VEXZABA-737044 format. One record per residue: residue number from 1; x, y, z of N, C-alpha, C in turn. Coordinates in steps of 0.02 Angstrom, whole numbers. Atoms other than C-alpha are relative to their C-alpha. Layout:
// residues N
+-----+--------+--------+--------+--------+--------+--------+--------+--------+--------+
| seq |   n_xx |   n_yy |   n_zz |  ca_xx |  ca_yy |  ca_zz |   c_xx |   c_yy |   c_zz |
+-----+--------+--------+--------+--------+--------+--------+--------+--------+--------+
| NUM |      X |      Y |      Z |      X |      Y |      Z |      X |      Y |      Z |
...
+-----+--------+--------+--------+--------+--------+--------+--------+--------+--------+
***
This chain:
// residues 197
+-----+--------+--------+--------+--------+--------+--------+--------+--------+--------+
| seq |   n_xx |   n_yy |   n_zz |  ca_xx |  ca_yy |  ca_zz |   c_xx |   c_yy |   c_zz |
+-----+--------+--------+--------+--------+--------+--------+--------+--------+--------+
|   1 |    -29 |      2 |    -86 |   6812 |   -635 |  -7078 |    -17 |     88 |     31 |
|   2 |     28 |    -58 |    -25 |   6762 |   -429 |  -7081 |    -48 |     -3 |     80 |
|   3 |     35 |      1 |    -27 |   6699 |   -394 |  -6927 |    -23 |     70 |     30 |
|   4 |     -7 |    -89 |      8 |   6600 |   -220 |  -6894 |      8 |      7 |    102 |
|   5 |     20 |    -36 |    -83 |   6655 |   -129 |  -6716 |    -25 |     78 |     -8 |
|   6 |     11 |    -73 |      5 |   6606 |     34 |  -6667 |     69 |     38 |     16 |
|   7 |    -81 |    -26 |     -1 |   6740 |    184 |  -6692 |      8 |      8 |     85 |
|   8 |    -21 |    -26 |    -50 |   6829 |    208 |  -6540 |      0 |     34 |     46 |
|   9 |     15 |    -68 |    -11 |   6791 |    352 |  -6418 |    107 |     40 |    -15 |
|  10 |    -85 |     13 |      1 |   6989 |    435 |  -6415 |     11 |     -7 |     63 |
|  11 |    -71 |     24 |    -46 |   7038 |    387 |  -6240 |    -39 |    -92 |    -23 |
|  12 |    -11 |     49 |     11 |   6969 |    221 |  -6303 |     51 |     -3 |    -75 |
|  13 |    -49 |      1 |     60 |   7076 |    238 |  -6459 |     66 |    -20 |     29 |
|  14 |    -32 |      5 |    -44 |   7194 |    287 |  -6340 |     34 |    -67 |      9 |
|  15 |     10 |     56 |    -18 |   7194 |    135 |  -6237 |     27 |    -72 |    -66 |
|  16 |     -9 |     32 |     53 |   7185 |     35 |  -6429 |     81 |     -5 |    -28 |
|  17 |    -54 |     -2 |     32 |   7337 |    100 |  -6479 |     56 |    -51 |     41 |
|  18 |    -29 |     42 |    -81 |   7420 |     48 |  -6314 |     17 |    -85 |    -30 |
|  19 |      6 |     43 |     -8 |   7386 |   -113 |  -6330 |     42 |    -11 |    -59 |
|  20 |     -3 |     -4 |     60 |   7406 |   -123 |  -6515 |     97 |     12 |     -9 |
|  21 |    -98 |    -11 |      7 |   7604 |    -55 |  -6480 |     31 |    -51 |     32 |
|  22 |    -25 |     79 |    -35 |   7634 |   -183 |  -6337 |     14 |    -66 |    -37 |
|  23 |     24 |     50 |     36 |   7570 |   -319 |  -6452 |     60 |     -6 |    -34 |
|  24 |    -50 |    -14 |     46 |   7704 |   -263 |  -6590 |     51 |     -2 |     36 |
|  25 |    -61 |     -6 |     -1 |   7833 |   -234 |  -6495 |     25 |    -63 |     58 |
|  26 |     -5 |     48 |    -27 |   7824 |   -387 |  -6389 |      7 |    -62 |    -60 |
|  27 |    -34 |     42 |     51 |   7820 |   -489 |  -6566 |     46 |     -3 |     -9 |
|  28 |    -57 |    -17 |      5 |   7979 |   -396 |  -6597 |     54 |    -29 |     23 |
|  29 |    -34 |     30 |    -50 |   8041 |   -456 |  -6451 |     27 |    -52 |      8 |
|  30 |     -3 |     78 |      9 |   8008 |   -629 |  -6430 |    -11 |    -57 |    -47 |
|  31 |     37 |     37 |     25 |   7922 |   -698 |  -6565 |    -60 |    -20 |      6 |
|  32 |     74 |      5 |    -24 |   7748 |   -717 |  -6581 |    -15 |    -78 |     15 |
|  33 |     11 |     68 |    -20 |   7740 |   -890 |  -6535 |      7 |     -1 |     83 |
|  34 |     -1 |    -24 |    -65 |   7805 |   -835 |  -6357 |    -38 |     50 |     34 |
|  35 |     85 |    -88 |    -18 |   7663 |   -671 |  -6335 |    -30 |    -41 |     27 |
|  36 |     46 |     28 |    -42 |   7547 |   -699 |  -6229 |    -38 |     53 |      4 |
|  37 |     34 |    -32 |    -19 |   7387 |   -615 |  -6194 |      6 |     17 |     77 |
|  38 |     -2 |      8 |    -62 |   7423 |   -599 |  -6020 |     64 |     58 |    -30 |
|  39 |    -68 |    -27 |     29 |   7617 |   -534 |  -6090 |    -15 |     61 |    -16 |
|  40 |     11 |    -59 |     38 |   7526 |   -379 |  -6193 |    -30 |     51 |     68 |
|  41 |     48 |    -37 |    -25 |   7386 |   -336 |  -6091 |     73 |     38 |     98 |
|  42 |    -29 |    -10 |    -67 |   7529 |   -330 |  -5938 |     49 |     76 |    -30 |
|  43 |    -70 |    -62 |     56 |   7657 |   -208 |  -6083 |    -58 |     74 |     -6 |
|  44 |     47 |    -61 |    -21 |   7487 |   -102 |  -6091 |    -20 |     38 |     35 |
|  45 |     -5 |      3 |    -40 |   7454 |   -101 |  -5935 |    -89 |     10 |    -12 |
|  46 |     62 |      9 |     18 |   7268 |   -160 |  -5985 |     -5 |    -65 |     28 |
|  47 |     36 |     49 |    -23 |   7148 |   -285 |  -5930 |      1 |    -50 |    -55 |
|  48 |     13 |     42 |     59 |   7119 |   -447 |  -6038 |    -79 |      3 |    -13 |
|  49 |     77 |    -18 |     38 |   6931 |   -411 |  -6031 |      0 |     56 |    -52 |
|  50 |     -1 |    -45 |     33 |   6973 |   -249 |  -6112 |     26 |    -25 |    -70 |
|  51 |    -21 |      2 |     67 |   7075 |   -323 |  -6254 |    -65 |    -64 |    -37 |
|  52 |     50 |     66 |     35 |   6935 |   -464 |  -6275 |    -58 |     18 |    -28 |
|  53 |     35 |    -19 |     13 |   6801 |   -357 |  -6283 |     14 |      9 |   -104 |
|  54 |     -9 |    -29 |     83 |   6904 |   -297 |  -6455 |     16 |    -48 |    -57 |
|  55 |    -49 |     46 |     52 |   6999 |   -448 |  -6522 |    -42 |    -56 |     34 |
|  56 |     47 |     76 |     -5 |   6931 |   -627 |  -6511 |     81 |    -29 |     55 |
|  57 |    -50 |     41 |    -57 |   7122 |   -696 |  -6452 |     73 |     50 |    -41 |
|  58 |    -78 |    -32 |     13 |   7297 |   -659 |  -6488 |      4 |     27 |    -62 |
|  59 |    -14 |    -27 |     66 |   7312 |   -698 |  -6670 |    -34 |     69 |    -46 |
|  60 |     42 |    -29 |     25 |   7180 |   -566 |  -6723 |      6 |     61 |     21 |
|  61 |    -56 |    -65 |    -14 |   7279 |   -441 |  -6605 |     35 |     23 |    -43 |
|  62 |    -61 |    -29 |      5 |   7422 |   -463 |  -6660 |     -2 |     17 |    -87 |
|  63 |    -32 |     -2 |     74 |   7384 |   -473 |  -6866 |    -34 |     86 |     -2 |
|  64 |     23 |    -72 |      6 |   7283 |   -287 |  -6823 |     85 |     29 |     17 |
|  65 |    -68 |    -31 |    -17 |   7461 |   -233 |  -6754 |     33 |      8 |    -71 |
|  66 |    -38 |    -29 |     42 |   7540 |   -262 |  -6896 |    -43 |     24 |    -95 |
|  67 |      9 |    -39 |     31 |   7413 |   -218 |  -6997 |     -6 |     91 |      2 |
|  68 |    -14 |    -39 |    -28 |   7420 |    -68 |  -6904 |     58 |     77 |    -49 |
|  69 |    -77 |    -21 |      0 |   7607 |    -22 |  -6939 |     20 |      0 |    -84 |
|  70 |    -36 |     12 |     33 |   7619 |    -76 |  -7107 |    -51 |     74 |    -31 |
|  71 |     32 |    -29 |     68 |   7475 |     44 |  -7179 |     14 |     95 |     46 |
|  72 |    -13 |    -59 |    -45 |   7564 |    196 |  -7044 |    -58 |     17 |      5 |
|  73 |     45 |    -51 |    -23 |   7450 |    333 |  -7022 |    -81 |     -2 |    -51 |
|  74 |     28 |     12 |     55 |   7356 |    280 |  -7174 |    -38 |     37 |    -61 |
|  75 |     -8 |    -50 |     75 |   7387 |    401 |  -7306 |     20 |    -33 |    -71 |
|  76 |    -16 |     33 |     70 |   7379 |    361 |  -7469 |     65 |     30 |    -21 |
|  77 |    -60 |    -31 |      1 |   7571 |    353 |  -7522 |     19 |     39 |    -63 |
|  78 |     23 |    -72 |     61 |   7609 |    473 |  -7655 |      5 |     -7 |    -49 |
|  79 |    -10 |    -16 |    109 |   7606 |    479 |  -7866 |     58 |     12 |     -6 |
|  80 |    -63 |    -21 |     27 |   7770 |    470 |  -7907 |     26 |     13 |    -56 |
|  81 |     18 |    -27 |     58 |   7722 |    500 |  -8076 |     11 |    -63 |    -75 |
|  82 |     24 |     58 |     46 |   7771 |    338 |  -8156 |    -49 |    -75 |     20 |
|  83 |     11 |     55 |    -13 |   7739 |    157 |  -8146 |     18 |    -33 |     57 |
|  84 |    -45 |     20 |    -46 |   7882 |    112 |  -8100 |     37 |     30 |     58 |
|  85 |      3 |    -33 |    -59 |   7906 |    238 |  -7973 |    -43 |    -23 |     50 |
|  86 |     60 |     13 |    -33 |   7737 |    193 |  -7905 |     24 |    -95 |     30 |
|  87 |    -32 |     81 |    -17 |   7829 |     -7 |  -7899 |     38 |     -3 |     50 |
|  88 |    -59 |    -17 |    -47 |   7977 |     72 |  -7822 |     -4 |      9 |     89 |
|  89 |     56 |    -52 |    -30 |   7870 |    145 |  -7695 |    -22 |    -73 |     66 |
|  90 |     38 |    104 |    -38 |   7771 |    -51 |  -7647 |     41 |    -33 |     41 |
|  91 |    -62 |     27 |    -15 |   7915 |   -121 |  -7655 |     33 |     13 |     63 |
|  92 |    -23 |    -31 |    -64 |   7980 |    -17 |  -7525 |      3 |    -37 |     64 |
|  93 |     58 |     -7 |    -41 |   7830 |    -12 |  -7397 |     -2 |    -73 |     10 |
|  94 |     14 |     67 |    -21 |   7833 |   -217 |  -7422 |     78 |    -18 |     43 |
|  95 |    -26 |     10 |    -69 |   7996 |   -228 |  -7359 |     26 |     18 |     58 |
|  96 |     13 |    -10 |    -97 |   7981 |   -141 |  -7203 |    -60 |    -37 |     36 |
|  97 |     33 |     37 |    -22 |   7831 |   -234 |  -7172 |     41 |    -80 |    -11 |
|  98 |    -38 |     73 |      6 |   7943 |   -401 |  -7209 |     45 |     24 |     96 |
|  99 |    -52 |    -11 |    -58 |   8084 |   -323 |  -7078 |     -9 |     43 |     53 |
| 100 |     21 |    -39 |    -71 |   8003 |   -240 |  -6959 |      6 |     75 |     -1 |
| 101 |    -39 |    -46 |     -7 |   8056 |    -76 |  -6989 |    -40 |     44 |     19 |
| 102 |     78 |    -68 |    -31 |   7862 |     26 |  -6945 |    -26 |    -49 |     52 |
| 103 |     35 |     10 |    -36 |   7827 |   -106 |  -6830 |      7 |    -87 |     -5 |
| 104 |    -20 |    102 |     16 |   7806 |   -317 |  -6819 |     22 |    -35 |    -68 |
| 105 |    -50 |      6 |     53 |   7907 |   -401 |  -6937 |    -40 |    -49 |    -31 |
| 106 |     60 |     76 |     50 |   7794 |   -527 |  -7063 |     68 |    -50 |     11 |
| 107 |   -101 |     21 |     -1 |   7998 |   -603 |  -7059 |    -40 |    -65 |     76 |
| 108 |     17 |     65 |    -61 |   7932 |   -661 |  -6873 |    -67 |    -10 |     34 |
| 109 |     93 |     32 |    -26 |   7766 |   -711 |  -6876 |    -11 |    -55 |    -62 |
| 110 |      5 |     53 |     37 |   7835 |   -837 |  -7015 |    -13 |    -66 |     24 |
| 111 |     10 |     78 |    -31 |   7828 |  -1010 |  -6892 |    -76 |     27 |     14 |
| 112 |     67 |     -8 |     -6 |   7667 |   -921 |  -6835 |    -48 |    -12 |    -30 |
| 113 |     40 |     -4 |     63 |   7587 |   -901 |  -6999 |    -27 |    -74 |     -7 |
| 114 |     18 |     80 |    -12 |   7617 |  -1105 |  -6997 |    -36 |    -23 |     22 |
| 115 |     21 |     31 |    -90 |   7578 |  -1157 |  -6854 |    -99 |     25 |     35 |
| 116 |     52 |     -7 |     -7 |   7421 |  -1054 |  -6828 |    -70 |     -1 |    -42 |
| 117 |     53 |    -22 |     56 |   7279 |  -1068 |  -6943 |    -12 |     75 |      2 |
| 118 |     13 |    -52 |    -49 |   7197 |   -918 |  -6856 |     46 |     71 |    -33 |
| 119 |    -34 |    -40 |     42 |   7316 |   -801 |  -6895 |     31 |      7 |    -63 |
| 120 |      2 |      8 |     95 |   7371 |   -883 |  -7074 |    -76 |     55 |    -24 |
| 121 |     68 |    -23 |     33 |   7190 |   -835 |  -7120 |      1 |     80 |    -13 |
| 122 |    -22 |    -42 |     12 |   7205 |   -667 |  -7076 |     51 |     51 |    -24 |
| 123 |    -77 |    -42 |     39 |   7383 |   -610 |  -7119 |     10 |    -14 |    -73 |
| 124 |     30 |     48 |     39 |   7327 |   -708 |  -7266 |    -44 |     69 |    -50 |
| 125 |      8 |    -30 |     -5 |   7191 |   -589 |  -7288 |      6 |     58 |    -14 |
| 126 |    -26 |    -73 |     13 |   7260 |   -419 |  -7269 |     60 |    -19 |    -45 |
| 127 |    -62 |     21 |     50 |   7426 |   -470 |  -7383 |    -67 |     36 |    -83 |
| 128 |     48 |     34 |     61 |   7272 |   -509 |  -7514 |    -37 |     83 |    -20 |
| 129 |     43 |    -70 |     33 |   7168 |   -333 |  -7488 |     42 |     53 |    -23 |
| 130 |    -42 |    -53 |     21 |   7311 |   -239 |  -7464 |     20 |     29 |    -57 |
| 131 |    -16 |     32 |     53 |   7380 |   -318 |  -7630 |    -53 |     63 |    -70 |
| 132 |     75 |    -16 |     42 |   7209 |   -259 |  -7709 |     -5 |     73 |      4 |
| 133 |    -10 |   -110 |     -1 |   7210 |    -52 |  -7661 |     68 |     10 |    -33 |
| 134 |    -54 |    -36 |     15 |   7363 |    -10 |  -7677 |     14 |    -39 |   -107 |
| 135 |    -21 |     15 |     82 |   7376 |   -116 |  -7880 |    -58 |     32 |     -8 |
| 136 |     41 |    -65 |     25 |   7232 |    -10 |  -7904 |    -26 |     71 |      7 |
| 137 |    -37 |    -56 |    -11 |   7300 |    120 |  -7826 |     55 |     43 |    -82 |
| 138 |    -58 |     -1 |     40 |   7442 |     95 |  -7947 |    -22 |     14 |    -66 |
| 139 |     29 |    -19 |     54 |   7338 |     49 |  -8105 |    -42 |     79 |    -28 |
| 140 |     40 |    -65 |    -14 |   7215 |    211 |  -8077 |     41 |     59 |    -32 |
| 141 |    -74 |    -41 |      4 |   7369 |    319 |  -8078 |     34 |     -5 |    -82 |
| 142 |    -59 |     15 |     52 |   7444 |    238 |  -8226 |    -62 |     19 |    -60 |
| 143 |     39 |    -26 |     51 |   7282 |    263 |  -8334 |    -17 |     77 |     -4 |
| 144 |     27 |    -86 |     22 |   7241 |    463 |  -8302 |    105 |      9 |    -34 |
| 145 |    -73 |     -1 |     25 |   7449 |    471 |  -8354 |      1 |    -18 |    -67 |
| 146 |    -21 |     28 |     60 |   7410 |    363 |  -8502 |     40 |    -57 |    -18 |
| 147 |      6 |     33 |      6 |   7491 |    236 |  -8453 |    -32 |    -89 |      2 |
| 148 |      6 |     55 |    -24 |   7456 |     35 |  -8453 |     31 |    -30 |     22 |
| 149 |     -7 |     45 |    -45 |   7442 |    -50 |  -8315 |    -58 |    -46 |     42 |
| 150 |     52 |     36 |    -36 |   7300 |   -174 |  -8299 |     15 |    -37 |     78 |
| 151 |    -10 |     22 |    -65 |   7256 |   -211 |  -8118 |     10 |    -53 |     16 |
| 152 |     11 |     51 |    -31 |   7262 |   -388 |  -8109 |     85 |     -7 |    -21 |
| 153 |    -79 |     -1 |    -22 |   7436 |   -372 |  -8171 |     19 |     29 |     44 |
| 154 |    -27 |    -20 |    -34 |   7485 |   -269 |  -8064 |    -20 |    -11 |     91 |
| 155 |     18 |     36 |    -70 |   7401 |   -373 |  -7897 |     52 |    -55 |    -22 |
| 156 |    -87 |     43 |     49 |   7536 |   -516 |  -7991 |     39 |     19 |     29 |
| 157 |    -47 |    -40 |    -11 |   7642 |   -400 |  -7978 |     28 |      0 |     91 |
| 158 |    -14 |     -8 |    -66 |   7635 |   -365 |  -7811 |     -7 |    -75 |     62 |
| 159 |     -8 |     92 |    -43 |   7615 |   -552 |  -7737 |     83 |    -16 |     -8 |
| 160 |    -70 |     28 |      3 |   7773 |   -594 |  -7833 |     64 |     68 |     42 |
| 161 |    -48 |    -49 |    -18 |   7866 |   -432 |  -7750 |    -12 |    -40 |     78 |
| 162 |     -4 |    -12 |    -70 |   7800 |   -488 |  -7565 |     28 |    -85 |     -1 |
| 163 |    -71 |     82 |     30 |   7857 |   -672 |  -7619 |     78 |     -4 |     12 |
| 164 |    -52 |     -1 |     19 |   8028 |   -622 |  -7679 |     36 |     34 |     75 |
| 165 |    -46 |    -20 |    -99 |   8068 |   -496 |  -7517 |      2 |    -45 |     49 |
| 166 |     18 |     43 |    -65 |   7996 |   -615 |  -7387 |     82 |    -58 |      3 |
| 167 |    -53 |     62 |      5 |   8116 |   -762 |  -7462 |     81 |     39 |    -29 |
| 168 |    -73 |     -9 |     32 |   8264 |   -667 |  -7521 |     35 |     24 |     73 |
| 169 |    -43 |     -6 |    -73 |   8278 |   -569 |  -7331 |     11 |    -67 |     42 |
| 170 |    -15 |     49 |    -74 |   8260 |   -737 |  -7243 |     44 |    -33 |    -37 |
| 171 |    -27 |     27 |     10 |   8368 |   -816 |  -7352 |    105 |     47 |      2 |
| 172 |    -67 |    -88 |    -14 |   8513 |   -661 |  -7338 |    -11 |      5 |     71 |
| 173 |    -25 |    -48 |    -79 |   8477 |   -614 |  -7163 |      1 |     66 |     18 |
| 174 |     -2 |    -55 |      7 |   8471 |   -460 |  -7225 |    -43 |     36 |    -53 |
| 175 |     36 |    -46 |     81 |   8331 |   -315 |  -7309 |     23 |     -6 |    -45 |
| 176 |    -40 |    -37 |     63 |   8353 |   -271 |  -7483 |     15 |     48 |      4 |
| 177 |     -6 |    -70 |     -7 |   8431 |   -140 |  -7488 |    -34 |     39 |    -78 |
| 178 |     77 |    -35 |     69 |   8363 |    -12 |  -7652 |     50 |    -26 |    -51 |
| 179 |    -32 |      3 |     68 |   8497 |    -59 |  -7786 |    -53 |    -90 |     -6 |
| 180 |     46 |     97 |      5 |   8401 |   -271 |  -7735 |    -96 |     40 |     -7 |
| 181 |     89 |    -20 |     26 |   8236 |   -166 |  -7743 |    -13 |     37 |    -69 |
| 182 |     35 |    -47 |     76 |   8257 |    -62 |  -7909 |     25 |    -78 |    -39 |
| 183 |      4 |     82 |     60 |   8323 |   -247 |  -8004 |    -81 |    -19 |     23 |
| 184 |     81 |     29 |     18 |   8159 |   -317 |  -7934 |    -37 |     22 |    -52 |
| 185 |     43 |    -33 |     40 |   8047 |   -185 |  -8015 |     38 |      2 |    -73 |
| 186 |    -28 |     -6 |     83 |   8162 |   -165 |  -8181 |     14 |    -73 |    -25 |
| 187 |      7 |     62 |     34 |   8184 |   -355 |  -8206 |    -45 |    -51 |     20 |
| 188 |     65 |     45 |     -6 |   8035 |   -462 |  -8143 |    -70 |     30 |     16 |
| 189 |    107 |    -28 |    -22 |   7862 |   -344 |  -8093 |     -3 |     43 |    -63 |
| 190 |     12 |    -20 |     63 |   7892 |   -221 |  -8230 |    -11 |    -37 |    -65 |
| 191 |     32 |     58 |     50 |   7906 |   -359 |  -8369 |    -70 |    -41 |     18 |
| 192 |     63 |     31 |      3 |   7759 |   -443 |  -8290 |    -72 |     38 |    -11 |
| 193 |     68 |    -41 |     31 |   7650 |   -301 |  -8330 |     -4 |     11 |    -60 |
| 194 |     -5 |      5 |     80 |   7698 |   -292 |  -8518 |      2 |     59 |    -26 |
| 195 |     23 |    -57 |      4 |   7707 |   -140 |  -8600 |    -36 |     70 |     26 |
| 196 |     13 |    -36 |    -48 |   7674 |     -2 |  -8500 |    -38 |     83 |    -49 |
| 197 |     22 |    -65 |     53 |   7645 |    140 |  -8654 |    -24 |    -18 |    -43 |
+-----+--------+--------+--------+--------+--------+--------+--------+--------+--------+
***
């Protein structure tokens, strides 16, 4: 599903940023289902033609906005020094992505994901790729410290974390606080990894 796009110029990058910011804002304000490409174009002060040159449609545009916000500036998360710390950092990031602390909320896209096959495929692909990258990073850091954390086990733990954070946030109506995030790591994720020493 990846399509290679040329790197945008600085002006093009600014235009792209404005469009993605407009998409994120509108999804947060009115929900995925009510957002239109026309509304995004108007908010970004862009033409639809410009948007369609970069994205095939609304699903691709919103998925890209979500990916950008989840990845932030693109810097790798800091090495916390332990598998537990790295998992806590990952769960905090998942919580922000689910609740929209840094951009469009994954929680706000649930209905769109259910009803829009293109959006569902894009978001599933993003979550899978991001989970794999994070798991490989956590595993590599663990190995460098002499800890055992098999990549496939970490992938599974992060999948469980996403499901748990999404479900609990949906059912409680509030994001997981630090204590709940620590419980998730200590009581569920670390046991999934098995012994790390």
